[in-house]
Residue frames as qw, qx, qy, qz and C-alpha x, y, z in Angstrom:
[[0.077, -0.156, 0.294, 0.940, -30.15, -7.47, 10.47],
 [0.464, 0.508, 0.414, -0.595, -33.44, -5.98, 9.39],
 [0.535, 0.377, 0.660, 0.369, -34.93, -6.62, 5.97],
 [0.154, 0.925, 0.155, -0.310, -35.29, -2.86, 5.55],
 [0.690, 0.581, 0.048, 0.430, -33.39, -1.42, 2.62],
 [0.395, -0.855, 0.142, 0.304, -30.15, 0.18, 3.75],
 [0.598, 0.741, -0.255, 0.166, -27.17, 1.44, 1.82],
 [0.758, -0.542, 0.237, 0.275, -23.76, 0.07, 2.78],
 [0.404, 0.828, -0.387, -0.038, -20.31, 0.89, 1.45],
 [0.952, -0.160, 0.104, 0.240, -17.46, -1.58, 1.03],
 [0.046, 0.920, -0.382, -0.080, -13.78, -0.65, 1.09],
 [0.937, 0.114, -0.039, 0.328, -10.74, -2.42, -0.34],
 [0.267, -0.931, 0.197, 0.154, -7.91, -0.62, 1.47],
 [0.847, 0.248, 0.005, 0.471, -4.51, -0.29, -0.12],
 [0.492, -0.504, -0.033, 0.709, -1.48, 1.87, 0.52],
 [0.173, -0.077, 0.390, 0.901, -1.85, 3.66, -2.85],
 [0.393, -0.172, -0.421, -0.799, -5.57, 3.30, -3.61],
 [0.300, 0.131, 0.789, -0.520, -8.82, 2.45, -1.86],
 [0.216, -0.211, -0.748, -0.591, -11.56, 0.79, -3.88],
 [0.332, 0.139, 0.529, -0.769, -15.12, 1.59, -2.83],
 [0.187, -0.255, -0.838, -0.445, -18.34, -0.24, -3.69],
 [0.430, -0.076, 0.264, -0.860, -21.98, 0.45, -2.82],
 [0.251, -0.151, -0.941, -0.168, -24.65, -2.08, -1.97],
 [0.560, -0.320, -0.024, -0.763, -28.17, -2.53, -0.67],
 [0.245, -0.182, 0.879, -0.366, -29.13, -4.83, 2.18],
 [0.714, 0.256, 0.335, -0.559, -32.60, -5.56, 0.80],
 [0.809, 0.509, -0.199, -0.217, -31.34, -6.91, -2.52],
 [0.779, -0.423, 0.387, 0.255, -27.97, -8.12, -1.18],
 [0.717, 0.549, 0.196, 0.383, -26.45, -6.65, -4.34],
 [0.360, -0.743, 0.140, 0.546, -23.35, -4.50, -4.72],
 [0.671, 0.668, 0.141, 0.287, -21.57, -2.68, -7.51],
 [0.602, -0.075, -0.040, 0.794, -18.17, -1.04, -7.91],
 [0.010, -0.937, -0.310, 0.163, -18.27, 2.70, -7.27],
 [0.225, 0.934, -0.217, 0.169, -14.99, 4.60, -7.23],
 [0.823, -0.066, -0.234, 0.514, -11.29, 4.35, -6.47],
 [0.205, -0.974, 0.060, -0.075, -9.78, 6.91, -4.11],
 [0.672, 0.421, -0.381, 0.476, -6.06, 7.56, -4.13],
 [0.626, -0.628, -0.236, 0.398, -3.98, 8.08, -1.03],
 [0.241, 0.878, -0.101, 0.400, -2.19, 11.37, -0.50],
 [0.040, 0.656, -0.596, 0.462, 1.13, 11.39, 1.35],
 [0.306, 0.049, -0.930, 0.200, 0.47, 7.86, 2.63],
 [0.252, 0.229, 0.624, -0.703, -2.95, 8.88, 3.99],
 [0.263, 0.547, 0.778, 0.161, -6.41, 8.16, 2.61],
 [0.002, -0.238, -0.223, -0.945, -7.89, 11.09, 0.68],
 [0.005, 0.402, 0.766, -0.501, -10.42, 11.86, 3.40],
 [0.288, 0.391, -0.003, -0.874, -11.98, 14.68, 1.37],
 [0.420, 0.130, -0.705, -0.556, -12.83, 12.23, -1.41],
 [0.253, -0.223, -0.929, 0.150, -14.16, 9.70, 1.10],
 [0.128, 0.353, 0.450, -0.810, -16.20, 12.49, 2.74],
 [0.410, 0.265, -0.301, -0.819, -17.88, 13.17, -0.62],
 [0.412, -0.032, -0.871, -0.265, -18.71, 9.48, -1.11],
 [0.141, -0.300, -0.817, 0.472, -20.18, 9.23, 2.41],
 [0.217, 0.365, 0.217, -0.879, -22.20, 12.44, 1.94],
 [0.416, 0.201, -0.524, -0.715, -23.50, 11.33, -1.46],
 [0.520, -0.068, -0.823, -0.220, -24.53, 7.77, -0.51],
 [0.483, -0.448, 0.312, -0.684, -25.39, 8.25, 3.19],
 [0.619, 0.030, -0.784, -0.031, -24.61, 4.65, 4.18],
 [0.706, -0.602, 0.020, -0.373, -25.80, 3.07, 7.40],
 [0.844, -0.400, 0.323, 0.153, -22.74, 0.82, 7.72],
 [0.330, 0.779, -0.515, -0.134, -19.19, 0.55, 6.35],
 [0.977, -0.085, 0.189, 0.055, -17.53, -2.76, 5.46],
 [0.091, 0.826, -0.545, -0.110, -13.75, -3.03, 5.21],
 [0.934, 0.203, -0.294, 0.023, -11.86, -5.99, 3.77],
 [0.508, -0.720, 0.473, -0.016, -9.32, -7.47, 6.19],
 [0.614, 0.528, -0.578, -0.103, -6.44, -9.16, 4.38],
 [0.777, -0.379, 0.474, -0.172, -5.86, -12.69, 5.63],
 [0.087, 0.477, -0.835, -0.260, -3.33, -15.26, 4.48],
 [0.722, 0.030, -0.570, -0.392, -4.46, -18.65, 3.17],
 [0.510, -0.038, -0.791, 0.337, -3.23, -20.24, 6.44],
 [0.393, -0.775, -0.483, -0.104, -5.63, -17.93, 8.39],
 [0.491, -0.402, -0.174, 0.753, -2.83, -15.69, 9.67],
 [0.161, 0.916, 0.201, -0.307, -3.17, -11.95, 9.21],
 [0.637, 0.583, 0.113, 0.492, -1.53, -10.29, 6.23],
 [0.487, -0.139, -0.191, 0.840, 1.19, -7.71, 7.05],
 [0.050, -0.338, -0.222, -0.913, -1.21, -4.96, 5.89],
 [0.420, -0.565, -0.705, -0.087, -3.88, -6.00, 8.46],
 [0.365, -0.483, -0.392, 0.692, -2.72, -3.54, 11.14],
 [0.027, -0.126, 0.194, 0.973, -3.04, -0.61, 8.71],
 [0.307, -0.362, -0.687, -0.550, -6.46, -1.87, 7.61],
 [0.425, -0.576, -0.651, 0.252, -7.61, -2.00, 11.23],
 [0.236, -0.372, -0.147, 0.885, -6.33, 1.56, 11.73],
 [0.124, -0.099, -0.470, -0.869, -8.23, 2.69, 8.59],
 [0.391, -0.485, -0.744, -0.244, -11.42, 0.99, 9.86],
 [0.381, -0.542, -0.503, 0.555, -11.06, 2.68, 13.26],
 [0.106, -0.223, 0.093, 0.965, -10.59, 6.06, 11.56],
 [0.235, -0.305, -0.643, -0.662, -13.72, 5.49, 9.43],
 [0.423, -0.575, -0.697, 0.071, -15.73, 4.73, 12.57],
 [0.332, -0.477, -0.291, 0.760, -14.38, 7.78, 14.40],
 [0.048, -0.091, 0.284, 0.953, -14.89, 10.19, 11.49],
 [0.361, -0.177, -0.544, -0.736, -18.35, 9.09, 10.42],
 [0.408, -0.104, 0.622, -0.660, -19.85, 7.62, 13.61],
 [0.819, 0.159, -0.268, -0.482, -21.11, 4.63, 11.62],
 [0.863, -0.259, 0.433, -0.023, -20.78, 0.94, 12.40],
 [0.388, 0.661, -0.611, -0.197, -17.71, -0.50, 10.69],
 [0.921, -0.154, 0.344, -0.096, -17.23, -4.22, 10.16],
 [0.011, -0.591, 0.747, 0.303, -14.20, -6.14, 8.96],
 [0.927, 0.237, 0.143, -0.252, -14.64, -8.97, 6.45],
 [0.645, -0.278, 0.605, 0.375, -12.08, -11.59, 5.43],
 [0.490, 0.751, -0.124, -0.425, -10.99, -10.49, 1.98],
 [0.441, -0.356, 0.755, 0.328, -8.73, -13.38, 1.06],
 [0.394, 0.184, 0.779, 0.452, -8.70, -14.01, -2.68],
 [0.278, 0.792, 0.389, -0.380, -10.89, -10.94, -3.37],
 [0.070, 0.698, -0.405, -0.586, -8.31, -9.53, -5.79],
 [0.170, -0.089, 0.915, 0.354, -8.20, -12.82, -7.68],
 [0.263, 0.565, 0.775, -0.103, -12.00, -12.92, -7.83],
 [0.165, 0.808, 0.077, -0.560, -12.06, -9.27, -8.95],
 [0.018, -0.462, 0.668, 0.583, -9.75, -10.10, -11.86],
 [0.190, 0.210, 0.941, 0.187, -12.03, -12.99, -12.86],
 [0.226, 0.733, 0.543, -0.342, -15.09, -10.71, -12.73],
 [0.089, 0.725, -0.233, -0.642, -13.34, -8.10, -14.87],
 [0.067, -0.211, 0.845, 0.487, -12.50, -10.70, -17.51],
 [0.173, 0.422, 0.890, -0.007, -16.03, -12.13, -17.44],
 [0.160, 0.756, 0.349, -0.530, -17.52, -8.64, -17.75],
 [0.624, 0.750, 0.215, 0.043, -16.17, -8.38, -21.26],
 [0.029, -0.870, 0.462, 0.170, -12.64, -7.20, -20.87],
 [0.869, 0.363, -0.335, -0.005, -10.58, -9.42, -23.09],
 [0.745, 0.036, -0.403, 0.531, -7.59, -9.04, -20.88],
 [0.355, -0.930, -0.015, -0.089, -6.87, -7.17, -17.69],
 [0.647, 0.384, -0.351, 0.558, -3.27, -6.04, -17.43],
 [0.568, -0.723, -0.361, 0.154, -2.85, -5.59, -13.68],
 [0.551, -0.276, -0.044, 0.787, 0.25, -3.39, -13.91],
 [0.102, 0.457, 0.319, 0.824, -1.63, -0.66, -15.81],
 [0.040, 0.013, 0.451, -0.891, -2.94, 2.11, -13.55],
 [0.570, -0.045, -0.156, -0.805, -6.48, 2.15, -14.97],
 [0.716, -0.071, -0.676, -0.158, -6.70, -1.63, -14.58],
 [0.338, -0.031, -0.718, 0.608, -5.51, -1.43, -10.96],
 [0.267, -0.008, 0.256, -0.929, -8.16, 1.18, -10.18],
 [0.698, -0.044, -0.400, -0.593, -10.86, -0.97, -11.80],
 [0.652, -0.043, -0.747, 0.126, -9.71, -4.05, -9.89],
 [0.101, 0.034, -0.598, 0.795, -9.70, -2.11, -6.59],
 [0.506, -0.030, 0.049, -0.860, -13.35, -1.11, -7.11],
 [0.778, -0.010, -0.520, -0.353, -14.35, -4.65, -8.08],
 [0.463, 0.039, -0.776, 0.427, -12.47, -6.07, -5.08],
 [0.201, -0.038, 0.436, -0.876, -14.50, -3.70, -2.87],
 [0.702, -0.003, -0.248, -0.668, -17.63, -5.10, -4.54],
 [0.693, 0.034, -0.720, 0.020, -16.51, -8.67, -3.76],
 [0.186, 0.054, -0.685, 0.702, -15.83, -7.72, -0.14],
 [0.418, -0.004, 0.212, -0.883, -19.24, -6.09, 0.18],
 [0.752, 0.026, -0.447, -0.485, -21.02, -9.01, -1.52],
 [0.500, 0.049, -0.812, 0.299, -19.31, -11.38, 0.93],
 [0.065, 0.025, 0.571, -0.818, -20.68, -9.38, 3.85],
 [0.582, 0.051, -0.079, -0.808, -24.15, -9.11, 2.30],
 [0.703, 0.036, -0.673, -0.229, -24.25, -12.88, 1.72],
 [0.317, 0.003, -0.794, 0.519, -23.27, -13.50, 5.33],
 [0.266, 0.040, 0.355, -0.895, -26.09, -11.22, 6.51],
 [0.690, 0.104, -0.196, -0.689, -28.74, -12.92, 4.39],
 [0.320, 0.189, -0.928, -0.008, -27.60, -16.48, 5.17],
 [0.029, 0.156, 0.863, -0.479, -29.96, -16.84, 8.12],
 [0.448, 0.177, 0.027, -0.876, -33.01, -15.33, 6.42],
 [0.453, 0.235, 0.855, -0.091, -35.99, -17.55, 5.75],
 [0.046, -0.138, -0.629, -0.764, -37.78, -17.65, 2.44],
 [0.437, 0.143, 0.336, -0.822, -41.35, -16.37, 2.51]]
């Protein structure tokens, strides 16, 4: 990967909501962006279109759910289908990243960020956690990309 600055988007796919984060390859930093709801069991492609148009990413990163024993999560097939649809719709490279424990890490980040308590069954909390999970997924990918870089 080049050291040139490029915008990338990370996705935490779910059947009800999709968390999205934005990051930069040069800084290897990411931040939560938005949560998109699904409509009739389909991603809200119009909302995703607006995010893509606004941020103009060069690559899309999608979290692939994996079990602790390295087997795929039952949702993995739907995630792969979502990733394929992203690639087809936007003609951008799409990469899958192991997202195991990203939701747990997202909850920890939310608590550390000043929320006294995150109640995961509340809708607003779920949407926040989805965005932060997308950030964790994207940060995982960014860290993997910068691992081989040499210090100047």
